[in-house]
C-alpha positions in Angstrom: -6.0 1.4 3.8 -7.8 2.4 6.9 -7.5 6.1 5.9 -9.3 5.4 2.6 -11.9 3.2 4.3 -10.9 0.1 2.4 -13.5 -2.6 2.5 -14.0 -5.9 0.8 -11.4 -8.4 -0.3 -7.8 -7.4 -1.0 -6.2 -9.0 -4.0 -2.4 -8.9 -4.3 -0.9 -9.4 -7.7 2.3 -9.1 -9.7 5.8 -9.2 -8.0 4.2 -8.6 -4.5 2.8 -12.2 -4.6 6.3 -13.6 -4.3 6.8 -11.9 -0.9 4.9 -14.2 1.4 5.9 -12.2 4.5 4.3 -9.0 3.0 1.1 -10.9 2.1 0.7 -12.5 5.5 1.5 -9.2 7.3 -1.1 -7.4 5.2 -3.6 -10.1 6.2 -2.8 -9.7 9.9 -3.2 -5.9 9.6 -6.5 -6.1 7.8 -8.4 -8.8 9.8 -11.8 -7.7 8.7 -10.9 -8.2 5.0 -10.0 -11.3 3.1 -6.6 -11.2 1.5 -5.8 -13.2 -1.7 -2.9 -13.5 -4.2 -3.3 -14.1 -7.9 -0.9 -15.0 -10.7 -2.9 -12.7 -13.0 -0.7 -9.9 -14.2 -3.6 -7.8 -15.7 -5.4 -7.4 -12.4 -5.1 -3.6 -12.4 -6.8 -3.4 -15.8 -9.4 -6.0 -14.9 -10.2 -4.2 -11.6 -10.5 -0.9 -13.4 -12.9 -2.4 -15.9 -15.0 -3.9 -13.1 -15.2 -0.5 -11.3 -16.0 1.3 -14.5 -18.7 -1.2 -15.4 -20.0 -1.3 -11.8 -19.6 -5.0 -11.8 -20.6 -7.1 -8.7 -19.4 -10.4 -10.3 -16.9 -12.6 -8.5 -13.3 -12.3 -9.7 -12.9 -15.4 -11.9 -9.1 -15.2 -11.7 -8.7 -18.0 -9.2 -7.3 -16.1 -6.2 -5.5 -18.0 -3.4 -6.2 -17.2 0.2 -3.4 -15.8 2.3 -2.7 -16.9 5.9 -2.4 -14.1 8.4 1.0 -13.5 10.1 1.5 -14.0 13.8 4.4 -11.6 13.9 4.9 -10.6 17.5 4.4 -6.9 18.3 2.7 -6.1 15.0 -0.2 -4.3 16.7 2.1 -2.2 18.7 4.1 -1.3 15.6 0.9 -0.3 13.8 -0.2 2.0 16.6 3.2 3.7 16.7 3.3 4.1 12.9 -0.2 5.6 12.9 0.7 8.1 15.6 3.8 9.2 13.6 1.7 9.6 10.5 -1.0 11.6 12.2 1.5 13.9 14.0 3.2 14.7 10.6 0.0 16.3 9.2 
């Protein structure tokens, strides 16, 4: 997400919302962005429509805030992963 300069809230939908560990790790890895889950299964279509229409409206889909993980060593793991990715270019 850093490589594509992701900004703004992150909304997790579909089967990924059932993985609380994944959601909380994503929140910990993206501290400058708010992370939410939603039960909406049409979020991809809804998001595409918002982008196409250049909408700035709030998402009315009732998103739930995700608590950040306190997984020990996560920052170190992230740094090692990025080094490996960058060295593979």
